C-alpha positions in Angstrom: 17.1 -17.5 -30.6 15.3 -18.9 -27.6 15.8 -15.8 -25.6 14.4 -13.7 -28.4 11.3 -15.8 -28.5 10.9 -15.6 -24.8 11.3 -11.8 -24.9 8.5 -11.4 -27.5 6.2 -13.8 -25.6 6.8 -11.9 -22.4 6.4 -8.6 -24.1 3.0 -9.7 -25.6 1.9 -11.0 -22.2 3.1 -7.8 -20.5 1.1 -5.6 -22.9 -1.9 -7.8 -22.6 -1.8 -7.7 -18.8 -1.3 -3.9 -18.9 -4.4 -3.6 -21.1 -6.3 -5.9 -18.7 -5.3 -3.6 -15.8 -6.7 -0.6 -17.6 -9.8 -2.2 -19.0 -10.9 -4.4 -16.1 -13.9 -3.1 -14.1 -13.1 -5.2 -11.0 -10.4 -3.4 -9.0 -9.0 -6.5 -7.3 -8.6 -8.3 -10.6 -6.9 -5.3 -12.1 -4.4 -5.3 -9.2 -3.7 -9.0 -9.9 -3.1 -8.3 -13.5 -0.8 -5.5 -12.4 1.2 -8.1 -10.4 1.4 -10.3 -13.5 2.5 -7.3 -15.5 5.3 -6.7 -13.0 6.4 -10.3 -13.3 6.5 -10.2 -17.1 8.7 -7.1 -16.9 11.1 -9.0 -14.6 11.1 -11.8 -17.1 12.0 -9.3 -19.9 14.9 -8.0 -17.7 16.1 -11.6 -17.5 16.0 -12.1 -21.2 18.1 -9.0 -21.9 20.7 -10.0 -19.3 19.8 -7.5 -16.5 19.5 -10.0 -13.6 19.9 -7.3 -11.0 17.0 -5.2 -12.4 14.9 -8.4 -12.5 15.6 -9.0 -8.8 14.8 -5.5 -7.9 11.7 -5.6 -10.0 10.4 -8.6 -8.1 11.5 -7.4 -4.7 10.2 -3.8 -5.0 7.3 -3.8 -7.4 5.9 -7.3 -6.9 6.9 -7.7 -3.3 6.1 -4.3 -1.9 4.1 -2.0 -4.2 1.6 -4.5 -5.6 1.0 -6.0 -2.2 0.4 -2.5 -0.7 -2.1 -1.8 -3.5 -3.9 -5.1 -2.9 -4.1 -4.5 0.9 -5.4 -1.0 0.2 -8.1 -2.4 -2.1 -9.0 -5.1 0.4 -9.3 -2.6 3.3 -11.6 -0.3 1.5 -15.3 -1.0 1.4 -16.1 -0.9 -2.3 -14.0 -3.6 -4.1 -16.5 -4.6 -6.8 -16.5 -1.6 -9.1 -14.1 1.1 -10.1 -14.6 4.8 -9.3 -18.2 5.8 -10.1 -17.1 9.5 -10.5 -15.4 8.8 -13.9 -17.4 11.2 -16.0 -14.8 12.2 -18.6 -14.2 9.2 -20.8 -14.1 11.1 -24.1 -11.5 13.7 -23.0 -9.4 10.9 -21.4 -9.6 9.0 -24.7 -8.6 12.1 -26.7 -5.6 12.8 -24.4 -4.6 9.1 -24.4 -4.7 9.0 -28.2 -2.7 12.2 -28.5 -0.1 10.8 -26.1 0.0 7.6 -28.1 0.5 9.5 -31.3 3.3 11.6 -29.8 5.1 8.4 -28.6 4.7 6.7 -31.9 6.0 9.8 -33.7 9.0 10.0 -31.4 9.8 6.3 -31.7 9.6 6.4 -35.5 11.6 9.6 -36.0 14.4 9.0 -33.5 17.8 7.9 -34.9 18.4 4.9 -32.5 22.0 4.0 -31.8 22.1 0.2 -31.8 24.7 -1.3 -29.4 26.1 -4.7 -30.3 25.8 -7.1 -27.4 28.9 -8.2 -25.5 30.3 -11.6 -26.4 30.2 -12.8 -22.8 27.2 -11.3 -21.0 27.3 -12.8 -17.6 25.5 -12.0 -14.3 25.6 -8.3 -13.5 24.8 -8.4 -9.8 28.4 -9.1 -8.6 29.8 -6.2 -10.7 27.1 -3.8 -9.4 27.8 -4.9 -5.9 31.6 -4.3 -6.4 30.9 -0.8 -7.7 28.5 0.1 -5.0 30.3 -1.3 -2.0 34.0 -1.0 -2.8 35.6 0.5 0.2 38.0 2.8 -1.7 35.8 4.1 -4.6 32.3 2.8 -3.8 29.2 4.3 -2.5 29.1 2.8 1.0 28.8 6.1 2.8 26.0 7.6 0.6 24.2 4.2 0.8 24.3 4.2 4.6 23.2 7.9 4.7 20.3 7.1 2.5 19.2 4.2 4.7 19.4 6.4 7.8 17.3 9.1 6.1 14.7 6.5 5.1 14.6 5.2 8.6 14.1 8.8 9.9 11.3 9.4 7.4 9.6 6.1 8.4 9.8 7.1 12.1 8.5 10.6 11.3 5.6 9.2 9.4 4.7 6.9 12.3 4.9 9.8 14.7 2.7 12.0 12.5 0.1 9.3 11.9 -0.1 8.2 15.5 -3.3 9.1 17.3 -2.8 11.5 20.2 
């Protein structure tokens, strides 16, 4: 019962902070609300028993993406107001309402398959690690290949961005 209450409180806070991101005129405050929204999503992951996803959410989105956005905002000159070239609020409102209507229609008309929770839902990080890094049947080689490709892409980006 306590986890359900925490879930709904975090969901309400997450929706509220997402609305604050969209409706706030100050870009820096909007970025801070985005960080709070990412934290509430991590909290929701914890309440549904997905501890690995919660950790990844905090590491990737809160730790990397949001800090990158905040640094980009701080390094630009105009941090007080949003984009002054936003001249299409009515078409954006119409498209947003159409998208909202389509999503509500899909949610209400879909026959959702409800899965009963497992009796002992423990931490999932160890099981995911065993599946990923098991020497016989795991994904050690693709994981290492992906890391080498990401390193090559980072070095290539540095070489391309370097001044000559």
